[in-house]
Every structure is written in C-alpha cells, then in structure tokens.
C-alpha positions in Angstrom: -29.9 -44.8 -47.5 -28.4 -47.0 -44.8 -30.7 -49.3 -42.9 -31.6 -48.2 -39.4 -30.4 -50.3 -36.5 -32.3 -50.3 -33.2 -30.2 -50.8 -30.1 -32.0 -51.5 -26.9 -30.4 -50.5 -23.5 -31.4 -52.2 -20.3 -30.0 -50.9 -17.0 -30.3 -52.8 -13.7 -28.3 -54.1 -10.8 -29.4 -57.7 -11.4 -28.6 -58.8 -7.8 -29.2 -61.4 -9.0 -30.8 -61.8 -12.4 -34.2 -63.4 -12.3 -37.2 -64.3 -14.5 -38.6 -60.7 -14.3 -35.3 -59.4 -15.8 -35.5 -62.1 -18.5 -38.9 -60.9 -19.5 -37.5 -57.4 -20.1 -34.6 -58.9 -22.1 -37.1 -60.8 -24.3 -39.2 -57.8 -24.8 -36.2 -55.8 -25.8 -34.8 -58.2 -28.3 -38.3 -58.6 -29.8 -38.3 -54.9 -30.7 -34.5 -54.2 -31.3 -31.7 -55.6 -33.5 -29.3 -55.8 -30.5 -29.2 -55.3 -26.8 -26.8 -53.6 -24.4 -27.1 -54.5 -20.7 -25.5 -52.1 -18.2 -24.9 -53.7 -14.8 -25.3 -51.1 -12.1 -23.4 -50.9 -8.8 -20.4 -52.4 -10.4 -17.1 -52.4 -8.5 -18.7 -52.2 -5.1 -17.7 -54.6 -2.3 -19.9 -57.4 -1.3 -22.8 -56.5 1.0 -26.3 -57.6 1.8 -27.8 -55.5 -0.9 -25.0 -56.2 -3.4 -23.8 -59.7 -2.7 -22.5 -60.6 -6.2 -19.6 -59.0 -8.0 -19.9 -57.6 -11.5 -18.1 -60.6 -13.0 -20.4 -63.0 -11.1 -23.5 -61.2 -12.3 -22.3 -61.3 -15.9 -21.9 -65.1 -15.6 -25.4 -65.5 -14.2 -26.9 -63.3 -17.0 -25.0 -65.1 -19.8 -26.2 -68.5 -18.5 -29.7 -67.3 -18.2 -30.0 -65.8 -21.7 -28.0 -68.4 -23.6 -31.0 -69.1 -26.0 -31.2 -65.4 -27.1 -30.1 -65.3 -30.7 -29.7 -61.6 -31.2 -26.4 -59.9 -30.1 -26.3 -59.1 -26.4 -23.5 -57.1 -24.9 -22.9 -56.5 -21.1 -20.9 -53.6 -19.6 -20.3 -52.3 -16.0 -22.0 -49.2 -14.7 -20.6 -47.4 -11.6 -22.7 -45.6 -9.0 -22.4 -41.8 -8.5 -24.8 -41.3 -5.6 -24.4 -37.6 -5.3 -24.2 -36.6 -9.0 -27.1 -37.7 -11.2 -25.6 -35.8 -14.1 -22.4 -37.7 -13.9 -24.4 -41.0 -13.9 -26.3 -40.1 -17.0 -22.9 -39.1 -18.7 -21.6 -42.6 -17.7 -24.6 -44.3 -19.3 -24.2 -42.3 -22.5 -20.4 -43.0 -22.5 -21.1 -46.7 -22.2 -23.6 -46.6 -25.0 -21.2 -44.6 -27.2 -18.2 -46.9 -26.6 -20.3 -50.0 -27.2 -21.6 -48.5 -30.5 -18.1 -47.8 -31.6 -16.9 -51.3 -30.8 -20.0 -52.8 -32.5 -19.5 -50.7 -35.6 -22.8 -48.9 -35.2 -23.3 -45.6 -37.0 -24.8 -43.0 -34.6 -26.6 -41.5 -37.7 -28.4 -44.7 -38.4 -28.9 -46.1 -34.9 -32.0 -45.6 -32.8 -31.7 -46.2 -29.1 -34.5 -47.8 -27.2 -34.3 -47.6 -23.4 -36.2 -50.5 -21.8 -37.0 -51.0 -18.1 -39.6 -51.4 -15.3 -41.3 -48.3 -14.0 -41.9 -49.5 -10.4 -40.7 -46.9 -7.9 -38.4 -44.0 -7.3 -35.4 -46.1 -8.4 -36.9 -46.1 -12.0 -36.9 -42.3 -12.4 -33.7 -42.5 -14.5 -35.9 -43.8 -17.4 -36.9 -40.1 -17.9 -33.4 -38.7 -18.0 -32.7 -39.5 -21.6 -35.2 -37.5 -23.7 -33.5 -38.2 -27.0 -34.0 -41.9 -26.6 -37.2 -43.9 -27.1 -38.7 -45.3 -23.9 -40.3 -48.7 -23.6 -41.7 -49.5 -20.2 -42.3 -53.2 -19.5 -44.9 -54.4 -17.0 -43.5 -56.2 -13.9 -43.7 -60.0 -13.9 -45.8 -61.5 -11.1 -46.0 -64.9 -9.4 -48.9 -65.8 -7.2 -49.9 -62.1 -7.3 -46.5 -60.8 -6.1 -44.2 -58.8 -8.3 -40.8 -60.6 -8.8 -38.2 -58.8 -6.8 -34.4 -59.3 -6.5 -34.8 -58.3 -2.8 -37.2 -61.2 -2.2 -34.9 -63.6 -4.1 -31.9 -62.6 -2.0 -34.0 -63.2 1.1 -34.9 -66.7 -0.1 -31.4 -67.6 -1.2 -29.6 -66.7 2.0 -32.4 -67.1 4.6 -35.0 -69.4 3.0 -35.6 -73.1 3.5 -36.9 -74.2 0.1 -34.7 -73.6 -3.0 -37.3 -75.5 -5.1 -39.8 -72.7 -4.4 -37.3 -70.1 -5.6 -36.7 -72.1 -8.8 -40.5 -72.2 -9.4 -41.0 -68.5 -8.6 -37.9 -66.8 -10.1 -37.0 -69.2 -12.9 -34.9 -72.4 -13.1 -32.4 -71.1 -15.6 -31.9 -68.0 -13.4 -31.7 -69.5 -10.0 -29.6 -72.6 -10.8 -26.3 -70.8 -11.5 -26.7 -68.7 -8.3 -27.2 -71.9 -6.2 -24.2 -73.5 -7.8 -22.2 -70.4 -7.0 -23.3 -70.5 -3.3 -22.2 -74.2 -3.1 -18.8 -73.2 -4.3 -18.3 -70.0 -2.2 -19.2 -70.9 1.4 -17.0 -68.2 2.9 -18.7 -65.5 0.8 -22.1 -66.9 1.6 -21.3 -66.7 5.4 -20.2 -63.1 5.0 -23.4 -62.1 3.2 -25.6 -63.9 5.7 -23.8 -62.2 8.6 -24.3 -58.8 6.9 -28.0 -59.6 6.1 -28.7 -60.7 9.7 -27.2 -57.5 11.1 -29.0 -55.2 8.6 -32.4 -56.9 9.3 -31.9 -56.7 13.0 -30.9 -53.0 12.8 -33.9 -52.2 10.7 -36.2 -54.1 13.1 -34.9 -52.0 16.0 -35.4 -48.8 14.0 -38.9 -49.8 13.0 -39.8 -50.6 16.7 -38.7 -47.1 17.7 -40.6 -45.5 14.9 -43.8 -47.3 15.9 -43.4 -45.8 19.4 -42.8 -42.2 18.2 -45.2 -42.4 15.3 -42.8 -41.0 12.6 -39.6 -41.9 10.8 -36.5 -41.5 12.8 -33.2 -40.7 11.0 -29.9 -42.1 12.4 -27.3 -39.3 12.6 -23.6 -40.0 12.2 -20.4 -38.0 11.6 -17.3 -38.8 9.6 -13.8 -37.3 9.4 -12.0 -36.9 6.0 -8.4 -36.3 7.0 -5.9 -35.5 4.2 -2.1 -35.2 4.3 0.5 -35.2 1.6 -1.7 -36.8 -1.0 -3.1 -39.4 1.4 -6.4 -40.0 3.1 -6.8 -41.5 6.6 -8.8 -44.8 6.5 -9.7 -47.4 9.1 -10.4 -51.1 8.6 -13.8 -52.0 10.0 -13.9 -54.5 12.8 -17.6 -55.2 13.0 -20.6 -55.8 10.7 -21.7 -54.4 8.5 -18.7 -54.1 6.3 -16.2 -56.0 8.4 -12.8 -55.9 6.8 -13.7 -53.0 4.5 -11.9 -49.6 4.7 -13.8 -46.6 5.9 -13.6 -43.0 7.0 -13.3 -42.7 10.8 -16.7 -42.0 12.1 -19.8 -43.3 13.8 -23.0 -42.4 15.7 -23.4 -39.0 17.3 -23.6 -39.4 21.1 -26.2 -37.4 23.2 -24.9 -34.0 24.1 -22.4 -33.6 21.3 -22.4 -31.8 18.0 -21.6 -33.6 14.7 -18.2 -31.9 14.6 -17.4 -33.1 18.1 -18.5 -36.6 17.2 -16.2 -36.6 14.1 -13.2 -35.7 16.3 -14.1 -38.3 19.0 -14.5 -41.1 16.5 -11.3 -40.1 14.7 -9.2 -40.3 17.8 -11.0 -43.5 19.1 -10.7 -45.4 15.8 -7.4 -44.1 14.3 -5.5 -42.8 17.3 -4.2 -39.8 15.4 -1.0 -38.6 17.1 -1.8 -34.9 17.0 -3.3 -32.5 19.6 -7.0 -31.9 19.1 -6.5 -28.2 19.2 -4.1 -28.3 16.3 -6.4 -30.5 14.3 -9.3 -28.1 14.9 -7.2 -25.4 13.2 -6.9 -27.6 10.1 -10.7 -27.9 9.5 -11.5 -26.9 5.9 -14.9 -28.0 4.8 -18.1 -29.9 5.8 -21.0 -31.4 4.0 -24.1 -33.5 4.8 -24.5 -36.8 2.8 -28.0 -38.1 3.0 -28.8 -40.1 -0.2 -31.7 -42.5 0.6 -29.6 -45.5 -0.6 -26.3 -44.6 1.1 -26.7 -47.1 3.9 -28.3 -50.5 3.8 -29.3 -50.1 7.5 -32.0 -47.6 6.5 -32.3 -43.8 6.9 -28.8 -43.0 8.0 -27.5 -39.4 7.5 -23.9 -38.4 8.0 -22.0 -35.1 8.1 -18.5 -35.3 6.9 -15.8 -32.9 8.1 -12.6 -32.3 6.1 -9.2 -31.7 7.8 -6.2 -30.8 5.7 -3.0 -31.5 7.6 0.3 -29.8 6.7 2.1 -31.6 3.9 5.3 -33.1 5.1 7.5 -36.1 4.4 6.6 -38.0 7.5 2.9 -38.6 7.9 1.2 -38.2 11.3 1.4 -41.4 13.3 -1.7 -43.6 13.8 -2.8 -46.4 16.1 -6.0 -48.3 15.6 -8.4 -48.3 18.5 -10.7 -51.0 19.8 -13.4 -50.2 17.1 -11.0 -50.8 14.2 -8.8 -53.6 12.9 -6.3 -51.2 11.4 -5.7 -47.6 10.6 -3.5 -46.3 7.8 -2.8 -43.5 5.3 -3.9 -44.5 1.8 -2.5 -42.7 -1.3 -5.4 -40.8 -3.0 -4.4 -42.5 -6.3 -5.0 -46.0 -4.8 -8.5 -45.4 -3.5 -11.2 -47.4 -5.3 -14.8 -48.1 -4.5 -14.5 -51.9 -4.3 -12.7 -51.7 -1.0 -14.6 -49.0 0.8 -17.7 -49.2 3.1 -21.1 -47.9 2.0 -20.8 -44.5 0.2 -17.4 -43.6 1.6 -15.8 -43.6 -1.8 -18.5 -41.2 -3.0 -17.9 -38.9 0.1 -14.1 -38.9 -0.6 -14.6 -38.2 -4.3 -17.0 -35.3 -3.5 -14.7 -33.7 -1.0 -11.2 -34.6 -2.3 -11.1 -33.5 -6.0 -7.9 -35.4 -6.8 -9.5 -38.9 -6.5 -9.0 -40.5 -9.9 -11.7 -43.0 -11.1 -12.0 -42.8 -14.9 -15.1 -44.7 -15.9 -14.3 -44.4 -19.6 -11.0 -46.2 -19.0 -12.8 -49.0 -17.2 -15.2 -49.4 -20.2 -12.3 -49.4 -22.7 -10.6 -52.1 -20.6 -13.6 -54.4 -21.3 -12.9 -54.4 -25.0 
C-alpha cells in the first residue's frame, strides 16, 4: 500500500504576511508533508485594503519562510464576492492542479485545511467537509491579536518602524519596508487612499452616533452594453483614482436609484443618446450589498443594465467633470486588476459573456 501524504492548505490575503501568518505556516508544516498557500484577492488593483500585488506578496512570503525545509507552494486565488460556490470550486481547482503538478495521488493524499477562526471572514473553513480542519489560535503581542489591518496602519501612517518589527516579526516586516523605500509612487497612492477611506469612515461613524444605528450609504450604477462592449469611466478622485468603473454614484435626495443611475451615466460619460430612448433599453437590475464590496464601509449599490442596439458605430461618449475619461471596452478585455471595488464582479454577474478562466490562470503559474 502506498504511503499517505498529508497536504496542508492555508488560505489568506496576507496583506502583508506577518508573524501570525508564520505561526500558522509552522503549525501546518509540523503536521503535514507539504504546504499549499493560496493568496486571496489576487489580481485586484492596489487599494488601501489590498495595497500589495499578488507577485509582491509572494516575494514577501518567500523571504519570510526561507528557513522552512518542507515543500511550500504558492498559488493565486481570485475573489468571487457574490458566488461562494464558485469560490469553493476555485479553491478545489487550485488544490487539484497543484497535486497534479506535484505528482500527488488523490487516493493517497489527505488534505488538511489550516487557518484562524477569528470572525465572519473565517467561515470558509467549514465549507470543505471532506477535508480535515486544523484551527490555529491567533498570535498576540502585548495582549493584542496580530492583524494585517494594524500592520498596514503602522506601515503607512505610523511613526516607528522599529515597533512594527518587534510586534509583527523582523523577517516579515523587513521586505515590506524595503519595498516601500523602492516604490514611493505606489506608497503615496496607498496613503492617499487610506486617508480618504479613514476620513469617510469617521464621517459615517459620527452620523451613526447621532442617529444611534448603522447607516447604509446608497448608490446606483449603470451597466451599459453595446455590440460586445461595456461602457466604463476612468475615476478622477479617490478612492480608486485612475481605475476604470461603471458610471455611478450616490443617490441624491428626492430621486430613485434608477433616476440616479441615469443622472450619473450622463454626467460622467456624456452618452450621446436621448434619455427616453435609453429608458427603453433597460433590461435588468440587481442590488449588490456584499459587506466587503467597498472599503469605505457599508455601501450598497443597485445596478441597472441597459442593452443598446448592436451596430457598427458605438454611441458617442464625452467624459464629464467627475471622470478622467469614458470609453467602450470590449467584454473580452475586462479584467479585475483595472476595475474599481467590486465592479468586475457586478459586470460578471450581469453580463454573462465576461471571460475570466481561473483554471487557465492557475495553469499559467506552472
């Protein structure tokens, strides 16, 4: 009978990797023959919550675990905010392709899922009933649980890097600090995003303290399709300055979400088409309210789909004061790394022809 092989699987965003993550890695390799790390939120644009690219995080991890002697593989994992089943399929696809590449026989391989059960973000640990589960206790420092959120705060807004080294681990913090020294433009972008998000959240919190209950921010977006293209605008302001987005914004007093989507569409994209004619091309609508869809906080949006008549010449556009640019983008060229917040997820949910084959991405890592 062939000897059993234990493969540990550790899923996380690692934004960035710190001593708490290292503790999970060490616990995993102590109980398994090899480890597969899946880096979540891969292929998303830089933002305050996701400041480091997949490639940068891989480099940070590799430098932090260089003394681990057992085999450790790292693969990207993409978000699917509105389809948990698709996300679990992506995880299983990554594990299967890794096993195939590593020459592991499914009949003689036991999978051990390791992770921290800390909050709602850890509920995925219970979505794989055929795998063994190993929950690792969080690492603390001076009584506080180590958090990547706190580490980001210290990296981009703190005054004492030495304190971060002591708290989050020298081998983990050092490569991030070196990256920051070599990428001043990216650091400035992240700091600007972080400052905006923190100020936005502070204003929302102040209003909630007055009213005594959580207050959702309501927005509307327009998904306009024509001849295999989607209408996108380039954001002019933080957050997401320079990223492409669906035309949309906050709902003004006295207007419906549908009316707001039309107003924002014409203000930002200057669509050269009568509003009456556009209303006749309305096809679908859906609310998108995933708790993690916006870094600004509890922001809900209702997206409205308009399918324009297919023709050789696309409707003319002219960017308004709130956008740097407006253009028609072929559906086949839309990818999540250039889109704001969850707008890729919205387009993928409402426009069935959007291609983004996760298995192809994984195979390209080979």
